[in-house]
C-alpha positions, 0 to 999 in steps of 0.5 A: 500500499502507497503510504500517503503524505499528510502535511500539517501546515502551521498547526504544530500542536496537531503535528506533534500529537500525530508524530507521537502516533506516527508508528500506528498511522498509514501516513508520512507526517510532515510539518510545513511551518510556512507557505514556502515550506509547504509549497516545497512539500507539495512540489516534491509529492504527488499523493498528499493531504494538507491538514490546517486550521483555516483555508487561506490557501488556494490549494486542493487536498485540504482538511480544515480543522477549525474545532480543536481539540478533535477526538483522534478516531474521528480525525483518522477516519476523516483523513482515511475518507478524504484519501479514498476520495482523492484515490477515486478522483485520480483513478478516474483520469487519464491521458488520451493524446495530450488530453486528459479525460475525467470520467467523473466529470464527464469532460476532456481538458487540454491546457486550461480549456474544458470540454463537456462530453456525453456518455457515448462520446467518452465511450467512443473515445475509450474504444478508439484508444484501446488499439492503435488501429482503425476501428470500422463503423460496424465494430463501433456499432456493436462495441459501443452502441450495441447494435447487433443487426445489419441495419443501415444507420449513421449513428456513429458517423454522425457522433464522430462528426459532431465530436470532431467539430467540438474538438475543432471549435473548442481546442482548434484540433482537427486530428484528434479522431482521424477518419478513413474509408475503413473507420476511425482512429485516434493516434 
């Protein structure tokens, strides 16, 4: 199991208590006495949680403990819940080309721009990224839409056309999904 870092920011009393319990916790306890120290700790770590008295920082992954003292069991439970939330969120994000897809938020982002996606758009992108080959329209109909018949339908083509149009409009990218006579591909 990965040991998460718990950064105690400007909260010396809590830091001392947690350090005494260090052997029994699944956290690496780190103290940050000032903003510069905190930033260095964050920069050197991927998985961290900041615990502080007041939310005065514009940072993610914070737990605010306004009422102190707090029962240690409640605090540890709160920490574990927060770590589980962060782990869940981290697992819902992955890269496709230079984009990041967030499955929970149902969007794709590039730099500071976000594009909301439908469930079928996400499913289509995910299926196209599984292989590095061209996927036929029939295969997409079957695997993404669940169509089993030989009925003539343009559902896939219409969805891909709209999705490509969204990428062009929002990201100025006309080559995210490549199309050819045999189907579609994301390289």
